[in-house]
C-alpha positions as CSV (number, residue, x, y, z in Angstrom):
1,M,84.2,74.2,140.8
2,K,84.7,76.4,137.8
3,D,86.4,79.7,138.3
4,A,84.0,82.7,138.4
5,V,84.2,84.9,135.2
6,L,82.9,88.2,133.8
7,Y,80.5,87.5,131.0
8,L,79.9,90.2,128.4
9,I,76.2,89.7,127.4
10,P,75.0,91.2,124.1
11,T,71.4,92.4,123.9
12,T,69.1,93.0,120.9
13,L,69.5,96.2,119.0
14,G,65.7,97.0,119.1
15,D,62.5,95.1,119.4
16,T,63.8,92.1,117.5
17,P,62.9,88.8,119.2
18,V,65.7,87.5,121.3
19,E,65.8,84.1,119.6
20,Q,66.3,85.8,116.2
21,V,69.7,87.3,117.1
22,L,71.0,85.6,120.2
23,P,72.3,82.0,120.6
24,S,70.4,79.7,123.1
25,Y,73.7,79.3,124.9
26,N,73.5,82.9,126.0
27,T,70.2,82.2,127.8
28,L,71.8,79.3,129.6
29,V,74.6,81.5,130.9
30,I,72.1,84.3,131.8
31,S,69.9,81.9,133.7
32,G,72.8,80.8,135.9
33,L,73.9,84.3,136.9
34,R,72.8,86.3,140.0
35,H,74.8,89.5,139.6
36,F,74.6,91.9,136.7
37,I,76.3,95.2,135.8
38,V,73.9,97.2,133.7
39,E,73.3,100.6,132.2
40,N,69.7,100.8,133.1
41,V,68.1,98.4,135.7
42,R,64.6,98.6,134.2
43,T,65.5,97.8,130.7
44,A,68.0,95.1,131.9
45,R,65.2,93.4,133.9
46,R,62.9,93.4,130.8
47,F,65.7,91.9,128.7
48,L,66.4,89.1,131.2
49,K,62.7,88.2,131.3
50,Q,62.6,88.1,127.5
51,C,65.5,85.6,127.6
52,N,63.9,83.4,130.3
53,K,60.4,84.0,131.6
54,E,61.3,81.7,134.6
55,I,64.0,84.0,135.9
56,D,63.2,85.3,139.4
57,I,64.2,88.9,138.9
58,D,63.7,89.8,142.5
59,T,66.5,87.5,143.6
60,L,69.1,89.2,141.3
61,T,71.5,92.0,142.2
62,F,72.0,94.9,139.8
63,Y,74.9,97.3,139.7
64,E,74.2,100.4,137.6
65,L,77.0,101.7,135.4
66,N,76.3,104.7,133.2
67,E,77.4,108.4,132.8
68,H,76.2,109.1,136.4
69,T,78.2,106.3,138.1
70,D,81.1,107.3,140.3
71,R,84.1,105.6,138.7
72,Q,85.6,105.1,142.2
73,H,83.0,102.4,142.9
74,I,83.3,100.3,139.7
75,R,85.9,98.0,141.2
76,E,83.3,97.0,143.9
77,Y,81.0,95.6,141.2
78,L,83.5,92.7,140.6
79,E,83.4,91.6,144.3
80,P,81.1,88.7,143.6
81,I,83.7,87.2,141.2
82,R,86.3,87.5,143.9
83,Q,83.9,85.6,146.1
84,G,83.5,82.9,143.5
85,E,80.3,84.0,141.7
86,S,80.3,85.0,138.0
87,V,79.0,88.4,136.9
88,G,77.4,89.5,133.7
89,I,77.6,92.9,132.0
90,I,74.5,94.0,130.0
91,S,74.6,97.0,127.6
92,E,71.6,99.0,126.6
93,A,71.9,97.7,123.0
94,G,74.4,95.4,121.2
95,C,77.7,94.3,122.6
96,P,79.0,95.5,126.0
97,A,82.3,97.5,126.1
98,I,81.9,98.7,122.5
99,A,81.0,102.4,122.6
100,D,79.8,101.5,126.1
101,P,80.8,102.2,129.7
102,G,81.3,98.5,130.3
103,A,84.8,98.9,129.0
104,D,85.8,100.4,132.3
105,V,84.8,97.2,134.1
106,V,86.5,94.9,131.6
107,A,89.7,96.9,132.0
108,I,89.7,96.3,135.8
109,A,88.9,92.6,135.3
110,Q,91.8,92.2,132.9
111,N,94.1,94.0,135.3
112,E,93.1,91.6,138.1
113,R,93.5,88.6,135.8
114,I,89.8,87.8,136.0
115,K,88.7,85.7,133.0
116,V,86.5,87.8,130.6
117,V,84.1,85.8,128.3
118,P,82.4,87.7,125.4
119,L,79.2,86.0,124.3
120,V,78.1,86.0,120.7
121,G,75.6,88.7,119.7
122,P,74.8,91.6,117.3
123,S,77.2,94.5,116.9
124,S,75.7,97.3,114.9
125,L,79.2,98.5,114.0
126,L,80.4,95.2,112.5
127,M,77.0,94.5,110.9
128,A,77.1,98.0,109.3
129,M,80.6,97.3,108.1
130,M,79.7,94.0,106.6
131,A,76.7,95.4,104.7
132,S,78.4,98.7,103.5
133,G,80.5,97.3,100.7
134,F,83.5,99.2,102.1
135,N,87.0,98.1,103.1
136,G,86.7,95.5,105.8
137,Q,90.4,94.9,106.1
138,S,91.1,98.4,107.5
139,F,88.5,100.4,109.3
140,A,88.3,102.8,112.3
141,F,85.5,103.6,114.7
142,H,85.5,107.1,116.1
143,G,82.4,107.1,118.4
144,Y,80.6,110.4,118.7
145,L,82.0,113.3,116.7
146,P,82.3,116.7,118.5
147,I,79.1,118.5,119.3
148,D,80.4,121.9,118.2
149,S,79.5,122.3,114.6
150,G,82.8,123.8,113.6
151,E,84.8,121.1,115.3
152,R,82.5,118.4,113.9
153,I,83.1,119.7,110.3
154,K,86.8,119.7,110.9
155,M,86.7,116.1,112.1
156,L,84.5,115.1,109.1
157,K,87.1,116.5,106.7
158,K,89.9,114.7,108.7
159,L,88.1,111.4,108.5
160,E,87.4,111.8,104.8
161,T,91.2,112.5,104.3
162,R,92.0,109.3,106.1
163,A,89.5,107.4,104.0
164,Y,91.3,108.5,100.8
165,G,94.9,108.6,102.1
166,E,94.8,105.3,104.0
167,N,92.2,103.4,102.0
168,Q,90.4,103.0,105.4
169,T,86.7,102.9,106.2
170,Q,85.6,105.5,108.8
171,L,82.7,104.7,111.1
172,F,81.0,107.0,113.6
173,I,77.7,107.5,115.4
174,E,75.5,110.3,116.6
175,T,72.9,110.9,119.3
176,P,69.7,109.7,117.5
177,Y,68.0,113.1,117.7
178,R,71.0,114.7,115.9
179,N,71.2,112.1,113.1
180,Q,69.6,114.3,110.5
181,K,71.9,117.2,111.2
182,M,74.9,115.0,111.0
183,A,73.9,113.6,107.6
184,E,73.2,117.0,106.2
185,E,76.7,118.2,107.3
186,I,78.3,115.2,105.6
187,L,76.4,116.1,102.3
188,Q,77.5,119.7,102.7
189,H,81.1,119.3,103.5
190,C,82.3,116.0,102.0
191,K,83.4,115.4,98.4
192,P,80.5,114.6,96.0
193,Q,82.2,111.3,95.1
194,T,82.9,110.2,98.6
195,L,80.8,107.1,99.5
196,L,78.4,107.4,102.4
197,C,76.7,104.4,104.0
198,I,73.8,105.0,106.4
199,A,73.0,102.0,108.5
200,M,69.8,102.4,110.6
201,D,67.8,100.1,112.9
202,I,70.1,97.2,112.2
203,S,68.6,93.7,112.7
204,C,65.2,95.3,113.3
205,E,62.1,94.9,111.1
206,D,62.6,98.2,109.4
207,E,66.4,97.8,108.9
208,Y,67.9,100.3,106.4
209,I,71.5,99.9,105.1
210,V,72.2,101.9,101.9
211,T,75.5,103.0,100.3
212,K,75.7,105.9,97.8
213,P,78.0,108.7,96.8
214,V,77.4,111.9,98.7
215,K,76.1,113.6,95.6
216,A,73.4,110.9,95.2
217,W,72.1,111.4,98.7
218,K,71.1,115.0,98.0
219,N,67.4,115.4,98.7
220,Q,67.3,111.6,99.3
221,L,68.0,111.2,103.0
222,P,65.7,108.9,104.9
223,D,64.0,109.9,108.1
224,M,66.6,109.2,110.8
225,H,65.1,111.1,113.7
226,K,65.5,109.2,117.0
227,K,66.6,106.0,115.2
228,P,69.9,104.4,116.0
229,C,72.3,104.9,113.1
230,V,75.9,104.1,112.1
231,F,77.5,106.4,109.5
232,L,80.4,105.1,107.3
233,I,82.4,107.0,104.8
234,Y,84.9,105.6,102.3
235,R,86.6,106.7,99.1
């Protein structure tokens, strides 16, 4: 019998059809699992049904992992693996453990020498990097910048300095309803010649990935309200 493993299962980044962005092998793996660690049970159930309409959702076990989860209980989520049954982690969008609480589970699995298997799927960060035209040899992802405006502006200036000083692409994200504010602060506080790429709704029907100098974005920003975006700056 094959050893039980922890599968990292990517999901679609929006309403894109599953078959358009995920390999058929993923569906085979999913169909054989009975235990899933998920951010949101309702959306995970919907995703699984999109992958395989024949899945009997009511026979599955879901362990919820999000900002409300008591981190003391996460180790228990891997108990099926210790008993010989593989477990899958499903993120809300894209790849588990990248800007995602699934990383906590993966860390425990690695510490216990449990085999971790990442499945192929869309990563908004890598796809944005690919399409930006920026340095793909050296880049850094910083997650969410500080909420406080003053601290956020200081961080923006720091990242811009790194882009110039280290020839390194800087990536970061924002809560969708604050995207517009973030973009406006980039235009206000970064150098006019600094390159800014806005990558929005990646892999979806209305995908938007555009790179321009900061000065060229003035009065040209797209509507980013409540849309998933990745911001990239480079020299």
